[in-house]
C-alpha positions, -999 to 999 in steps of 0.1 A, spaced: -1 0 2 29 23 8 46 18 -24 15 23 -44 10 57 -23 46 63 -30 45 55 -68 12 77 -69 31 108 -53 63 102 -76 35 103 -108 22 136 -93 54 151 -92 61 140 -124 29 156 -141 37 187 -119 67 189 -135 56 184 -171 28 214 -163 55 235 -149 76 232 -180 48 236 -201 39 270 -186 74 280 -189 76 274 -223 42 294 -227 57 323 -209 86 323 -231 66 320 -263 44 347 -255 75 369 -242 91 361 -278 57 372 -297 55 404 -276 88 415 -284 86 406 -322 51 425 -324 72 453 -304 102 449 -333 79 453 -363 57 481 -349 86 500 -345 101 496 -378 66 502 -393 64 534 -374 99 546 -381 96 541 -415 63 559 -416 77 590 -401 109 590 -424 86 590 -455 66 612 -438 94 642 -432 114 630 -469 95 659 -485 98 685 -458 111 717 -461 128 713 -423 159 692 -420 185 691 -390 215 683 -404 236 681 -371 231 685 -335 259 689 -307 247 690 -270 267 715 -255 249 712 -216 221 695 -201 192 700 -221 211 726 -244 220 719 -277 231 738 -308 216 727 -343 227 732 -380 191 733 -394 183 736 -431 150 756 -436 138 757 -474 172 769 -491 187 785 -458 210 769 -435 208 782 -400 227 776 -365 200 774 -334 204 771 -300 180 747 -283 172 744 -247 141 729 -222 119 762 -231 135 781 -259 148 780 -296 169 810 -306 185 815 -343 223 821 -340 231 827 -376 227 820 -411 254 799 -423 272 796 -458 258 765 -476 293 759 -490 308 759 -453 284 729 -440 291 694 -446 265 669 -441 265 634 -429 278 605 -455 254 578 -455 277 559 -433 269 586 -406 301 598 -406 312 636 -413 332 654 -441 362 657 -413 348 695 -407 354 701 -372 319 718 -353 343 737 -334 351 758 -371 314 759 -376 308 777 -345 337 801 -349 324 809 -381 290 815 -367 303 836 -335 323 854 -361 293 866 -382 275 878 -349 304 901 -340 302 915 -374 265 925 -368 272 943 -337 
């Protein structure tokens, strides 16, 4: 009788182990499904936004962080290139830049070897000339 009880308990433990394994596999499958849906949704939204902005008259050419929540950006607006200072609550035009002096990012994501320091010095020189 004790052997029958032990065997029944062992079978119950084995069945519980298979049930736990089944639950684990189900949780992993749900996790993989959620990650896949998130990945494809992000790609779809990114491609949609990229396509929507492609024909836009405003383009950020370069952005450089200078402090927490403060950036200097080179922006193309229609046919003009300008440098703007952007902070949390404000956006201020610094100067208009010469189109030929601004080097855009190459498709690989690197600059055409012009230091941002030079662009900033040109912008500073134009500001001091106006005063």
